[in-house]
N, C-alpha and C positions, 0 to 999 in steps of 0.2 A: 626282776631285780629293781629295787627302788633307787632313784637318783637322789641320794641324800646330800651329796657334797655341793651345797649351794653356799658360797661364802657371803658373809655380811659386808666384806670389803673386797673390792677388786684392785689389783695392782696394774696400772696402765703401763704401756711399753717404755715410758720414761721413768718408771719407779714411783710415780705419784699414786697415792692411795685414794680410791673413789668408792664411796658407799654404794651398796647394791640396791638400796631403796631410798628414794628421795621424795620430796613434796613438790608437786607441780603447782604453779600459781597462775596458769592461763585464765584470763577473764576475771581475776580477783584484783581489784584496784582500790577498794575502800580501805582507808588506813585502819579503822577500828577492826574490820574483819581480818585484815592481814595481821594485826597485833595478836588477835585471838588465835588464828590458825598457826602462826609461826611459833608462838609460845607453847601451844598444845603439841605441835609436832616435835619441837626440841625436847620437851619434857617426856615425850613418848619414845624417844630414841632416834628420831630422824636427825641426820647431820648434813644431808644434801638438800639444798634449796635451788629449784630451777626457775629461772625467769628469762626474759628476753626484752629487747628494746621495744618491740611491737606490743608487748603486754602493757606497756605504760605504767608499770608498778615498781620499777627499780628504786625510785626515790622513797616510796612508802616502805619497801622491804628494807632499805638502808636505815630508815628511821626505826623500824621495829627491832632490827638486830642491834642497833646501837643502844636502844633502851634496855633490851634483854641482857646485854653484856654489861652495861654500866651499872644496872641495878641488881646484877647477879640473880636474875629471876630463875635461871637454871644453874644451880650451884656448881661452881668449878668450870663452867663452860667458857672457852676462849675463842677468839676469832680463828685460831689455828684448827679448832675442832670442827669448824663449819666449812662445807664444800659448796661454794657458790658457782652456779652456772648462769651465764647470760649469752645472748645471741645477737648477731648482726641483722639489722632490718634490711629488707631488699632494696630500699631507697638509698642505703649507704654502701652499696657495692663500689669497689674501686679502692686503690691504695689510700689516698688522702682521706676520703670519706670514712673508710673503715677505721683508720687510725684515730680519727676524731671521735668516732662513735664509741670506741673502746675507752678513750679518755673520758667521754661523757658518762659512760657506765661506771667507771671507777669513782667519779665524783658523786653520781647519784646513789650508789651503793655505800658510799663513805668508807671505802677500803683502799688499801695500797696495792692490792693485787686481786685478781679474779682467778678462781681455781680452774675454771674451764670456760672457754669462749668458743662459740660455734658460728659458722656461717649458716644462717637460718634457712636459706632458700637459694638454689643454684642460679636463679634468674635475678634480673635487676628490675626494679619498679619502673613502670612506664615504657619498658622495652617490650616488643613483641616476643613471644616465646621462641620464635624461630630466628631471632636476630643473633648472629654470631658474636656480637659484642657481649652477650651474656657470659660466654666462656672466657673472654678476655678480662672482663670486670671481676669475675669470681677468682680468677687466677691472681689478679692484682690484690684483691682482698686477702687472699691466702698469704701473699708476700708480706702484707702489713701485719697479719697475725703472727707470722714467723718472726718478724722483727720485734714485736711486742713480747713474744715468748722468750726470745733470746735476751730481751731487756728485763726479764723477770716480772713483767707486769701481768703476765698470764702464765699459770703453772702448767696448763695443758690446752691444746687447741684441737678443734675438730669441725665437723660439718653436720648438717641436718637436711633431711629430705632429698639427699642425693640419690640418684639411681645408680645402678652398677656401672653404667657408662660414664656418668659424671665422676664417680669415685675412681674408676680406672684411668680416666683422663688426667686427673690430678696426680695420681701416684705413678703412672707408667709412662706417660708421654713426655718427651723433652719440651721445655718451654724456656721463656726468657728469664734470665736472672738479673735482677735490677741492682744488686749490691746495695745502693741506697735508693730511695724511692724515685720513680720516674712518673711521667704522666700516665694515668691509668688507662688512657685510650690508645697509647702507643703499642705497636706490635714489635716483635723481635726483629722482623725484617726492616721496619722503618728505623729502628734505633741502631741496628747493626750489633745489638747485644749478643753475647754468646749464649748458646742453648745449654741449659742445665736441668737436671732432674730436681724434683721437689726435695728440699733439704730436710723438711720435717714431715714425716708421714702422719696423717691425722691420728690423734690418740683416741678419739671417740667419734662414732657416727650415730646420731639420733634420728630415728625414723619410726613411722607408724608400724606397730607390730602387735598382733593379736591372733587368735585362731582363725579368724576369717581373712587374715592377710599375713600369712607366714611366708616371708620372702627368704626361703632357705638358701638360695644361691647368694643373696646379698649377705646373709649371716655368715655363710661359709667363707665368702671372700674377706669379710672383716676379720674372721678368726685367722685365716691364712696370713694376713698382713698385720696381725697383732693390734687390730683396731677394736676397741671395746664397743660392742653394740649397746645402744640405749633405746628402749622402747618408749614411745609415747602413744597415747590413746589406747592403752592396754585394755580399757573397758569399753572400747568402741563408742566413745562419746556418750556413755551411759546406756547405749542401746543393748549392750551385751549383758547388762546386770539389772535390767528393768523389764518386767512383764508388760508394762505400758510405757514404752520409751517416749521421751519428749520429742517435739518437732526439731528438725535441724536448725541451727542458728543461722542468721543472715551473715554471710561472710563474703569474701572476695570471689572473683570468678574462678579461681583455681580450687575452691573448696567444694566438696561434693555435697550437694543439698538434695539429691534425688532420693526417692523412697528407697529405703535400704532394709535388709533383713536384720532382725534383732537377736533376742535371746537364743541360746543354743539348746536344742531339744534334749541333749544328754545331761544338761546341767543339774536338774533335780536329782538324778541318780548319783551324780558325783557329790553333790552336797550331802546326801544321805550316807554315802560311803565314807567320806573324809571328815564329816562332822556328826557322826552318829551320836556322840555324847551330848550334842546340843540340839539335835533335830530329831524328828520322828523316825522311827525305824519301820513304819508302815509302808505300804506300796506307793502311796502318794503323799505329797506334802499337804497338810491342811491349809485352808485359806489363810489362817493366822500365820502359819509358818512361811507361806509364800510371801506374805506382806512384810513380815519382820526379818526373816532369815535370808530369803533369796538374794536380795541385793548385796548384802555384805559378804555372805559366803561365796556367792558367784564371783565377787570381786577378788576375794582371797585366792580362789582357784585360778582365775585368769592371771593374776599377778605372779602366783607361784609358777604357772606355766611359762611365763616370760623369764623368770629367774632360772628355771631348769633348762632353758635354751641359752643360758649364758648372758642374758641381757640385764642391764640396769633398768629398773622400773621407777616411774615417777608419777604415781597416782595423785590426782588432785581432788580435794574435798574441802569444804568450808564447815563441815560438821565435826565437832570434836570426837564423837564416838567413831565416825567413819575414818577419821585420821588415825586413831589408835588401831582400828581394825585393819587398816591397809598396810601396816607394818608388821602385823602378826602373821608372818609367812614362814616361820622357821620351825614350827611345831608339827608339820606334816609334810609328806612328799607325795607327788602324783606318780603312780607306777607307770611303767613303760607302755602298757596296753592303753591306759587312759590318755597318756601323752600322744600316742599315735592316733587315737580317736579324735582328740582335739585338733591335731595337725591336719586331719582329713577334711576339716571344714574349709581349708585353703587349697583348692585344686585349681589347676590352670583353667581359665575361662570362667571361673565362678568366685574369684576372690572379691572381697568387698573392701573398698577403701572409704573410710568414714571422713577423712580429712582432706589434705591437699595432695594433688597428683602432679609431680614434676616431670612426668615422662616426656612431654613435648618440649621441655626447655632445652634450647640448643646448648 
C-alpha cells in the first residue's frame, strides 16, 4: 500500500499553518547569493524559510525578502504567505538574553513577528555539557519564548536538537513559573516561586533525521504530544546524495567530523524504480546518469522519506535547479517495502549522526 497522503501544509497544535517543505539557509551568508536563492525558492513554490542567529544571515534574508515583496518579484506574494523560522543561539540562553535575541531577530529580519522560533541547542555556550545550569537556562529561555508567543511576536515556538530526555523534562516535569521574568540563574527553591507545568507545549521540534538516523522513539513522542517533527540534514550533509562526498566542515566540538558512511547502496535501485521515466531502465546506471541524476534523484527520495514519516523538511541548496528539484516531492510515493528498507539503515548501535550530538548535555 502506498503512503500517498503527504500534505503540503501541516497544521500545528495551535492552528498555525506550516509548509511541509522549506528552504534551509545554513552557511549561506552572501547577500547576492541569498537574493538569488530566496527569489528562486519563492518562485518555485517554497513558502518556508529557515534561518538562525548562529547562521549570521538574518539581516541579509530580511533585505532579500523586503526587496522581493516591495518590488513584487513574486506576483501577489505577501508577508503573510511566508513562514519564517529562526533560532536562539546557545550563547543567548536565559530569560533576558533570549528575549533580547528575539528582539534582535525581529529587527534583522525587518518583520513584526516571526512565524516560528526555536531554542537551537539545549546547552549554553561556555558551560560544560554536564553543568546543571544548562537545564535551568534553557527553561528560562522557554519562559521568554512563552511570553513572546503570548505577546504575538512569535506565532509558534519550539526546540531543536533536544533528546527525548530534554523534551520530556520540558513537557512533563514541574518547574518554576516566573509570572514576569526573574534572574535566569535563580532556582525555584531560591525564589520560593510555585511549581507549575509548562504553559505552552512546543509546537515544533527540529532535529537531524535521515535513514541513517531515524529516531523513531523521538518521532513517536512528538506525535503523541502533537509536536510537529522537522527534519534537518535530510541529505546527511550531502554525504547521502554524493558518490564522492565532500570532507566534513570545520565546526565546534559538538559537531561530528569523524569519517562517516555515505551513499545508501539501495539508492540506485530506488532511483530506477521511482524515476524510470527519466533514468535508464537497465540493470545499472550509466556513468553519465550517476553523475547527473544520482544526486538530485537521491535527494528527492530522501526528502520524500522524511515527509512520509510526517516531518517537515528543509533542504538547503544555492543552485537554482536543485532548489526547484528539492520541492518536487509530491508526484511520487515510496511504497511500504522501500520505506522499511530505508528505515533499516538506522539500527541500534549503527546509527550515523552527521551533525551535532546533544546526548551529554545536562
